[in-house]
KEKE-3310 file (N, C-alpha, C; in steps of 0.2 Angstrom, whole numbers, plus 5000, padded with zeros to 4 digits):
npx = (3850:3859:3862:3849:3850:3861:3858:3847:3853:3860:3850:3846:3854:3856:3842:3844:3855:3851:3839:3848:3856:3858:3857:3847:3849:3858:3848:3839:3846:3850:3836:3832:3842:3835:3824:3828:3832:3820:3807:3795:3794:3787:3794:3805:3799:3792:3802:3806:3795:3796:3807:3804:3805:3795:3780:3765:3754:3759:3767:3757:3751:3764:3762:3750:3752:3761:3752:3744:3753:3754:3741:3742:3743:3756:3766:3783:3792:3791:3800:3811:3812:3817:3827:3814:3804:3786:3773:3761:3765:3771:3760:3753:3761:3760:3746:3745:3755:3747:3734:3738:3742:3732:3725:3732:3729:3721:3715:3709:3695:3678:3677:3690:3692:3685:3691:3703:3697:3691:3704:3711:3701:3703:3717:3714:3707:3714:3722:3723:3729:3734:3745:3749:3744:3731:3718:3719:3719:3706:3698:3701:3697:3683:3680:3683:3675:3663:3656:3650:3641:3644:3658:3657:3652:3662:3671:3665:3666:3679:3692:3704:3713:3718:3726:3719:3706:3701:3702:3695:3681:3681:3679:3670:3658:3657:3654:3642:3634:3638:3648:3649:3649:3654:3662:3671:3678:3681:3693:3700:3704:3711:3722:3726:3732:3742:3753:3760:3756:3746:3752:3760:3751:3743:3753:3759:3771:3786:3786:3800:3810:3818:3812:3810:3805:3796:3789:3781:3766:3763:3768:3759:3746:3747:3748:3737:3726:3728:3724:3709:3705:3706:3696:3687:3685:3676:3677:3693:3696:3686:3693:3706:3708:3708:3720:3728:3726:3731:3744:3750:3748:3757:3769:3774:3771:3778:3787:3781:3769:3763:3762:3753:3742:3735:3730:3722:3714:3708:3701:3692:3684:3687:3696:3697:3696:3707:3716:3710:3713:3727:3729:3723:3732:3744:3742:3740:3753:3759:3756:3761:3777:3781:3786:3787:3789:3779:3770:3766:3759:3749:3743:3737:3730:3720:3712:3709:3699:3690:3686:3678:3664:3672)
npy = (6289:6282:6292:6292:6279:6279:6289:6283:6272:6280:6286:6274:6270:6281:6280:6268:6269:6278:6269:6261:6268:6274:6288:6301:6313:6312:6302:6311:6318:6313:6309:6321:6323:6313:6319:6330:6327:6320:6325:6325:6313:6297:6289:6292:6305:6297:6293:6305:6310:6300:6303:6314:6327:6336:6345:6336:6337:6342:6331:6323:6329:6328:6315:6312:6320:6312:6301:6307:6311:6296:6295:6299:6294:6285:6294:6302:6297:6283:6279:6279:6273:6263:6246:6234:6239:6244:6252:6251:6245:6257:6265:6258:6258:6273:6276:6267:6274:6286:6283:6277:6288:6297:6290:6287:6298:6308:6317:6318:6322:6316:6317:6315:6303:6295:6297:6289:6277:6275:6273:6263:6253:6251:6248:6235:6229:6228:6220:6204:6193:6198:6206:6220:6231:6234:6228:6229:6244:6248:6240:6249:6262:6259:6257:6268:6278:6274:6265:6251:6240:6238:6234:6223:6214:6213:6207:6193:6191:6191:6179:6177:6173:6183:6196:6209:6207:6200:6208:6217:6214:6211:6224:6229:6221:6225:6237:6237:6230:6230:6225:6206:6190:6185:6197:6196:6184:6185:6195:6185:6176:6186:6187:6173:6171:6181:6183:6192:6205:6213:6219:6228:6237:6242:6248:6243:6237:6245:6251:6245:6256:6253:6244:6232:6228:6217:6220:6230:6227:6226:6237:6246:6240:6244:6259:6261:6253:6252:6264:6264:6253:6259:6270:6275:6273:6262:6254:6253:6246:6234:6228:6228:6219:6205:6205:6208:6197:6188:6191:6191:6176:6172:6178:6190:6202:6219:6221:6230:6232:6219:6217:6226:6221:6209:6214:6223:6217:6209:6219:6223:6211:6200:6191:6179:6172:6175:6166:6154:6153:6153:6142:6130:6133:6129:6116:6109:6112:6103:6090:6088:6087:6097:6114:6126:6142:6144:6134:6136:6148:6144:6137:6145:6155:6146:6143:6155:6160:6149:6154:6162:6177:6191)
npz = (5211:5217:5228:5234:5240:5248:5258:5263:5269:5279:5287:5291:5300:5309:5316:5320:5331:5339:5345:5352:5361:5378:5381:5382:5376:5366:5359:5355:5348:5336:5331:5328:5318:5306:5307:5299:5285:5282:5284:5296:5297:5304:5312:5318:5326:5336:5342:5348:5356:5366:5373:5377:5390:5395:5397:5401:5392:5380:5376:5374:5362:5353:5352:5344:5333:5326:5324:5316:5304:5300:5294:5283:5266:5257:5260:5260:5269:5270:5264:5273:5287:5298:5297:5294:5302:5303:5298:5305:5315:5320:5323:5332:5343:5346:5347:5359:5370:5371:5372:5386:5394:5394:5402:5413:5420:5432:5433:5418:5408:5403:5389:5385:5391:5383:5371:5374:5375:5363:5355:5362:5358:5346:5345:5350:5341:5329:5333:5337:5342:5355:5357:5362:5373:5372:5375:5390:5392:5385:5396:5407:5402:5401:5414:5421:5414:5419:5414:5417:5416:5402:5403:5409:5400:5391:5398:5396:5384:5380:5380:5386:5400:5411:5422:5420:5414:5426:5436:5432:5431:5444:5448:5440:5445:5458:5459:5452:5461:5473:5489:5485:5480:5467:5464:5474:5471:5459:5462:5469:5459:5452:5459:5460:5446:5445:5457:5462:5457:5465:5476:5470:5463:5474:5481:5490:5488:5479:5462:5452:5444:5435:5426:5413:5395:5397:5409:5405:5405:5418:5424:5419:5424:5437:5437:5431:5434:5448:5455:5453:5461:5473:5473:5483:5501:5503:5492:5493:5506:5504:5492:5497:5509:5505:5497:5507:5517:5509:5505:5519:5522:5511:5515:5509:5515:5519:5535:5545:5540:5541:5555:5559:5553:5560:5574:5566:5559:5569:5576:5567:5567:5560:5564:5568:5556:5549:5556:5555:5540:5541:5549:5540:5529:5535:5537:5526:5520:5528:5524:5512:5504:5494:5496:5489:5483:5473:5475:5488:5485:5478:5484:5495:5488:5485:5497:5500:5493:5496:5508:5506:5505:5513)
capx = (3847:3864:3862:3844:3852:3865:3853:3843:3858:3862:3843:3845:3860:3853:3839:3847:3859:3845:3836:3853:3857:3853:3857:3842:3851:3860:3843:3834:3850:3848:3831:3832:3846:3832:3819:3831:3831:3813:3802:3787:3797:3785:3797:3809:3794:3789:3808:3806:3790:3798:3812:3802:3803:3791:3772:3762:3750:3763:3768:3751:3751:3769:3760:3744:3757:3764:3746:3742:3756:3753:3734:3741:3744:3761:3771:3790:3796:3789:3808:3817:3811:3824:3823:3809:3799:3781:3768:3755:3769:3772:3752:3749:3764:3758:3740:3746:3757:3742:3729:3741:3744:3726:3721:3735:3730:3717:3711:3705:3688:3675:3680:3698:3694:3681:3696:3706:3692:3691:3711:3710:3696:3705:3721:3710:3702:3720:3727:3719:3734:3735:3752:3746:3740:3723:3712:3719:3716:3700:3694:3702:3694:3676:3680:3683:3668:3657:3652:3652:3640:3649:3665:3657:3651:3668:3675:3663:3670:3685:3692:3710:3714:3722:3725:3716:3700:3699:3701:3688:3675:3679:3678:3662:3653:3657:3651:3635:3629:3642:3652:3648:3655:3656:3666:3677:3680:3686:3698:3705:3706:3717:3728:3729:3735:3749:3753:3765:3755:3742:3755:3762:3745:3740:3758:3764:3779:3788:3789:3805:3812:3823:3807:3811:3799:3791:3785:3775:3759:3763:3767:3752:3741:3749:3746:3729:3721:3727:3719:3703:3704:3705:3693:3684:3685:3672:3682:3699:3694:3685:3698:3712:3707:3708:3726:3733:3727:3735:3752:3752:3749:3764:3775:3774:3769:3783:3785:3778:3762:3761:3764:3748:3737:3732:3726:3716:3708:3703:3695:3684:3680:3690:3703:3695:3695:3714:3717:3708:3718:3733:3728:3722:3738:3750:3738:3740:3760:3762:3752:3766:3785:3783:3786:3790:3784:3772:3766:3762:3755:3743:3738:3736:3725:3714:3711:3707:3693:3685:3685:3671:3665:3673)
capy = (6283:6280:6298:6290:6274:6282:6293:6278:6268:6284:6287:6267:6270:6285:6277:6259:6272:6280:6265:6258:6274:6276:6294:6305:6320:6307:6301:6316:6322:6309:6308:6328:6323:6310:6322:6336:6324:6316:6329:6323:6305:6296:6284:6299:6310:6295:6292:6311:6310:6295:6306:6323:6327:6342:6345:6330:6340:6342:6324:6320:6332:6325:6308:6315:6321:6305:6297:6311:6309:6289:6294:6302:6288:6288:6298:6302:6295:6277:6274:6281:6269:6257:6240:6229:6244:6244:6258:6247:6245:6264:6266:6254:6260:6279:6274:6264:6277:6290:6281:6276:6295:6300:6285:6289:6306:6306:6324:6319:6323:6311:6318:6312:6296:6292:6297:6284:6269:6274:6271:6256:6248:6252:6241:6228:6226:6226:6214:6197:6190:6202:6209:6227:6233:6236:6225:6233:6250:6246:6239:6254:6267:6258:6257:6276:6280:6271:6260:6244:6233:6236:6232:6214:6211:6212:6201:6188:6190:6189:6172:6175:6172:6190:6200:6216:6204:6197:6216:6222:6209:6212:6231:6231:6218:6228:6245:6238:6226:6231:6219:6202:6185:6188:6202:6193:6177:6187:6197:6178:6174:6189:6185:6168:6172:6186:6183:6199:6211:6217:6222:6233:6240:6245:6252:6240:6237:6250:6250:6248:6262:6249:6240:6231:6228:6212:6222:6236:6227:6226:6245:6250:6238:6248:6264:6263:6250:6253:6269:6262:6247:6263:6275:6277:6270:6256:6250:6250:6241:6227:6225:6227:6215:6198:6206:6208:6192:6182:6193:6189:6169:6170:6182:6196:6210:6221:6220:6234:6230:6211:6216:6230:6217:6206:6218:6228:6211:6208:6224:6222:6205:6194:6189:6170:6171:6176:6161:6148:6152:6151:6133:6127:6133:6125:6108:6105:6111:6097:6084:6086:6089:6102:6120:6130:6148:6143:6130:6140:6154:6141:6134:6152:6158:6141:6144:6162:6159:6145:6158:6166:6185:6194)
capz = (5215:5222:5233:5239:5243:5254:5262:5266:5274:5285:5291:5296:5305:5313:5320:5326:5334:5344:5348:5356:5366:5383:5383:5379:5374:5360:5355:5353:5341:5331:5328:5323:5311:5303:5303:5295:5278:5281:5289:5298:5298:5312:5318:5322:5330:5341:5347:5351:5360:5370:5376:5379:5397:5397:5400:5397:5387:5374:5376:5369:5355:5348:5349:5341:5327:5324:5322:5309:5298:5298:5291:5275:5263:5252:5261:5258:5275:5270:5262:5278:5293:5301:5295:5298:5304:5299:5300:5308:5324:5323:5323:5337:5349:5348:5350:5366:5374:5371:5378:5393:5395:5396:5407:5421:5424:5436:5431:5414:5407:5400:5381:5385:5393:5378:5365:5376:5373:5355:5355:5364:5353:5338:5346:5351:5334:5325:5338:5338:5346:5361:5359:5364:5380:5370:5381:5397:5391:5384:5401:5410:5398:5402:5420:5422:5412:5422:5409:5421:5412:5395:5405:5411:5394:5387:5400:5393:5377:5381:5382:5390:5408:5412:5427:5417:5414:5432:5442:5428:5434:5452:5449:5438:5450:5465:5456:5451:5466:5480:5490:5483:5478:5462:5464:5478:5469:5454:5466:5470:5452:5449:5463:5457:5440:5446:5464:5464:5455:5468:5479:5467:5462:5481:5482:5497:5485:5475:5456:5450:5439:5429:5423:5407:5392:5400:5414:5403:5407:5426:5425:5416:5428:5442:5437:5429:5439:5455:5458:5453:5467:5480:5473:5489:5506:5504:5488:5497:5511:5500:5490:5499:5514:5502:5495:5512:5519:5505:5508:5526:5522:5509:5516:5505:5517:5524:5543:5549:5538:5544:5563:5561:5550:5564:5576:5562:5557:5578:5577:5562:5568:5555:5567:5567:5547:5548:5559:5550:5535:5544:5550:5534:5525:5538:5538:5518:5520:5531:5521:5505:5505:5492:5499:5482:5483:5468:5478:5495:5482:5473:5491:5499:5485:5485:5503:5500:5487:5500:5514:5504:5505:5519)
cpx = (3854:3865:3855:3847:3857:3863:3849:3847:3859:3856:3843:3849:3859:3849:3841:3852:3854:3841:3842:3856:3854:3853:3851:3843:3852:3853:3839:3840:3849:3843:3830:3835:3839:3827:3821:3832:3825:3808:3794:3789:3792:3790:3802:3805:3793:3796:3807:3802:3792:3804:3810:3802:3799:3784:3769:3756:3753:3766:3763:3751:3756:3764:3753:3747:3757:3757:3743:3746:3754:3746:3736:3747:3751:3765:3779:3793:3796:3797:3811:3814:3818:3822:3819:3803:3793:3776:3763:3759:3769:3764:3751:3754:3762:3749:3741:3748:3751:3737:3732:3742:3738:3723:3724:3734:3722:3711:3708:3698:3685:3676:3686:3698:3690:3686:3701:3703:3693:3699:3712:3706:3699:3713:3718:3708:3708:3724:3724:3722:3737:3742:3752:3745:3733:3719:3713:3717:3709:3696:3695:3698:3685:3674:3681:3678:3663:3654:3652:3649:3643:3655:3662:3654:3658:3672:3672:3665:3676:3688:3700:3710:3719:3720:3718:3708:3697:3698:3695:3681:3673:3677:3671:3657:3652:3653:3643:3631:3633:3646:3647:3652:3656:3662:3672:3680:3684:3693:3703:3707:3712:3723:3731:3734:3741:3748:3756:3759:3750:3746:3760:3756:3742:3747:3762:3770:3779:3789:3795:3807:3815:3818:3809:3805:3794:3788:3781:3769:3758:3763:3761:3745:3741:3746:3738:3724:3722:3724:3712:3701:3704:3703:3689:3687:3683:3676:3689:3698:3692:3689:3705:3714:3709:3718:3730:3734:3731:3743:3753:3752:3756:3770:3777:3774:3776:3781:3781:3770:3759:3760:3755:3740:3733:3728:3719:3711:3704:3699:3691:3681:3682:3695:3703:3697:3703:3717:3716:3711:3723:3734:3729:3729:3744:3748:3741:3747:3762:3761:3758:3773:3786:3782:3789:3786:3779:3768:3761:3757:3747:3738:3734:3728:3718:3710:3707:3700:3687:3683:3679:3670:3668:3667)
cpy = (6282:6285:6295:6284:6275:6285:6288:6274:6274:6286:6280:6268:6275:6283:6271:6263:6273:6275:6262:6262:6275:6284:6297:6309:6317:6306:6305:6320:6319:6307:6315:6327:6319:6316:6329:6332:6320:6319:6324:6314:6301:6291:6289:6303:6305:6293:6298:6312:6307:6300:6312:6322:6335:6341:6338:6331:6340:6336:6321:6323:6330:6317:6310:6316:6315:6301:6300:6310:6301:6289:6295:6296:6292:6294:6297:6297:6286:6272:6276:6279:6264:6251:6237:6234:6243:6250:6257:6247:6252:6266:6264:6257:6268:6279:6271:6269:6283:6288:6280:6284:6298:6296:6286:6296:6307:6312:6323:6318:6317:6311:6316:6306:6292:6292:6291:6278:6269:6270:6263:6251:6247:6248:6235:6225:6223:6221:6209:6193:6193:6205:6217:6226:6235:6235:6228:6239:6250:6244:6246:6260:6266:6259:6265:6280:6278:6266:6252:6238:6232:6232:6224:6211:6208:6207:6195:6186:6188:6183:6171:6175:6178:6193:6205:6212:6204:6204:6219:6219:6210:6219:6232:6227:6221:6236:6242:6235:6226:6226:6212:6195:6185:6191:6200:6188:6180:6190:6190:6176:6178:6188:6180:6168:6175:6187:6191:6205:6215:6220:6229:6238:6245:6249:6248:6239:6243:6247:6251:6251:6259:6244:6238:6229:6221:6216:6229:6234:6228:6233:6248:6248:6243:6253:6267:6260:6251:6259:6268:6256:6253:6271:6277:6272:6264:6251:6247:6247:6234:6224:6224:6221:6207:6199:6206:6202:6188:6186:6190:6180:6167:6174:6187:6203:6213:6219:6223:6234:6223:6212:6222:6225:6215:6209:6221:6222:6209:6213:6225:6216:6200:6191:6181:6169:6169:6168:6153:6147:6151:6144:6130:6126:6128:6118:6105:6107:6105:6089:6083:6088:6095:6109:6126:6135:6146:6139:6131:6146:6150:6138:6140:6154:6153:6143:6151:6163:6154:6150:6162:6173:6186:6198)
cpz = (5219:5230:5237:5244:5250:5258:5265:5271:5280:5288:5294:5302:5311:5319:5323:5332:5339:5348:5353:5361:5372:5386:5380:5375:5366:5356:5352:5346:5336:5328:5325:5316:5305:5300:5298:5287:5277:5285:5291:5299:5306:5317:5322:5327:5336:5346:5350:5357:5366:5376:5380:5386:5399:5399:5396:5391:5379:5372:5371:5362:5350:5346:5343:5334:5324:5320:5316:5303:5296:5295:5284:5272:5258:5254:5260:5263:5274:5267:5268:5286:5293:5299:5299:5301:5301:5299:5304:5315:5326:5327:5330:5343:5351:5350:5358:5370:5375:5375:5386:5396:5399:5402:5416:5424:5427:5435:5424:5413:5404:5391:5382:5387:5386:5371:5368:5374:5366:5353:5355:5360:5348:5340:5346:5344:5329:5327:5339:5343:5352:5362:5360:5371:5378:5375:5387:5396:5389:5391:5406:5410:5401:5410:5422:5418:5414:5420:5413:5418:5406:5397:5405:5404:5390:5391:5397:5387:5377:5384:5387:5396:5410:5420:5425:5417:5419:5436:5438:5430:5440:5451:5447:5442:5457:5464:5454:5456:5473:5481:5488:5481:5473:5462:5467:5474:5463:5457:5466:5465:5450:5452:5462:5451:5440:5454:5467:5462:5460:5473:5475:5464:5468:5482:5488:5494:5480:5468:5455:5443:5433:5425:5415:5403:5394:5405:5412:5405:5415:5429:5424:5422:5435:5442:5435:5433:5446:5458:5457:5459:5473:5478:5478:5495:5506:5498:5490:5500:5507:5496:5493:5505:5510:5499:5502:5516:5516:5507:5515:5525:5517:5510:5513:5508:5520:5532:5546:5547:5540:5549:5562:5558:5556:5569:5572:5561:5564:5577:5574:5562:5564:5559:5566:5558:5547:5550:5557:5544:5535:5545:5544:5529:5528:5538:5530:5517:5522:5528:5515:5508:5501:5496:5496:5485:5480:5472:5485:5491:5480:5480:5493:5495:5485:5492:5504:5496:5492:5505:5514:5504:5513:5523)
residu = (MET:ASN:THR:ASP:SER:THR:LEU:ARG:LYS:LYS:VAL:THR:ARG:TRP:LEU:ASP:GLU:ALA:TYR:GLU:THR:GLU:ASP:ASN:LYS:LYS:CYS:GLU:ALA:LEU:ALA:GLU:LYS:VAL:LEU:SER:VAL:SER:PRO:ASP:ASN:PRO:GLU:ALA:SER:LEU:LEU:LEU:ALA:GLU:VAL:PHE:GLN:GLY:ASP:GLU:ALA:GLU:TYR:ARG:ASP:ARG:LEU:ARG:HIS:VAL:LEU:ASP:VAL:LEU:LYS:ARG:PRO:GLY:GLY:GLU:TRP:THR:SER:PHE:LEU:SER:GLU:GLY:CYS:LEU:PRO:GLU:TRP:LEU:LYS:ALA:ALA:ALA:LEU:GLN:ARG:LEU:ALA:PHE:SER:LEU:LEU:GLY:ASP:GLU:GLU:CYS:GLY:GLU:GLY:GLU:LEU:ALA:GLU:ALA:LEU:ALA:MET:ALA:GLU:GLU:LEU:VAL:LYS:ASN:ASP:PRO:GLU:GLY:GLN:THR:LEU:GLY:ARG:LEU:LEU:GLN:TYR:ALA:SER:LEU:LEU:ARG:LEU:HIS:ARG:TYR:ARG:GLU:ALA:LEU:LYS:GLU:THR:ILE:ARG:ASP:GLY:THR:ASP:SER:PRO:GLU:ARG:ALA:TYR:THR:LYS:ALA:LEU:ALA:SER:PHE:ARG:LEU:SER:GLY:PRO:CYS:GLU:GLU:SER:TYR:GLN:ALA:VAL:CYS:SER:ALA:ILE:ARG:ILE:ASP:PRO:ASP:LEU:PRO:PHE:LEU:MET:SER:GLY:ILE:TRP:GLU:MET:ASP:ASP:GLU:ALA:THR:GLU:GLN:ASP:ASP:ARG:THR:HIS:ALA:MET:ALA:LEU:VAL:PHE:GLY:PRO:LEU:LEU:GLU:GLU:ASP:GLU:GLN:ALA:ALA:ALA:TRP:PHE:ASN:THR:PRO:ILE:LEU:VAL:PHE:GLY:PHE:LEU:THR:GLY:ARG:LEU:PRO:ASP:GLU:VAL:ALA:GLU:THR:LEU:GLU:PRO:GLN:LEU:GLU:GLU:ALA:GLY:MET:GLY:ASP:MET:LEU:LYS:ILE:ALA:GLN:GLY:GLN:LEU:GLU:ALA:LEU:LEU:GLN:GLN:GLY:GLN:GLU:GLN:GLU:PRO:GLU:LYS:ILE:ASP:GLU:LEU:ALA:ALA:GLU:ILE:LEU:ALA:GLN:LEU:GLY:ASP:PHE)
# end
């Protein structure tokens, strides 16, 4: 018993050190030490998958192995997890990472997308408080599978006011009805919820490689939803126009983009629309003393919604 207790303490220390280090090689070595005394340990296997630098297909196989191990009840590894770690947390992490990997691959076939959808739905089912990216991955899977009506139904069931819900409504409405007021207003709603996100999704801003955990959702939206907004020329033009106008009004556009926007809109017959929006924003700002960035964002989003379908 003392030997078992001593070994568990060692494993806990190795796992703690693996989480704390920023050196991938050291993390890998520590995870391997855990596996040497606790074969198939899903926590150590998940750590190894996270620092794996090889082929994406092998990365997915490693995650599938973690999920297979977690399906087996009563494994000896249950005594060799880090303090506070629960098997259901490991399962959620593996499901989320695998679904994200599949959806991030634009070459994935229908079978793999269906696999991602099944994983996302399992996450949603077991996550009533929305702590995972399950709903985001579910929406993305349905859109990639061209199941637009089902995606719209899910946005109705979903009571959260989230960017993924708004963009799903915009994309699904656009694919079913073409350019329409419902799609446009959903884009405006998405911009209002997270004013910075569209500029990361469209590639106007670059993603920060040093992103923190709180940016996981933003990172996922940029990589998974970004390509959906630019799936073809018509979609790219439709979704980018309100994003660019909002960026112009709020000073979010790089100088080289802002300088070319006005003549492009003039050429497309929308120059007056931009001038109206600018005039309305300036008038509203002059009425009050508040000129905080958040206030400007709020006013610009309201004007954008009132301008209606471009």
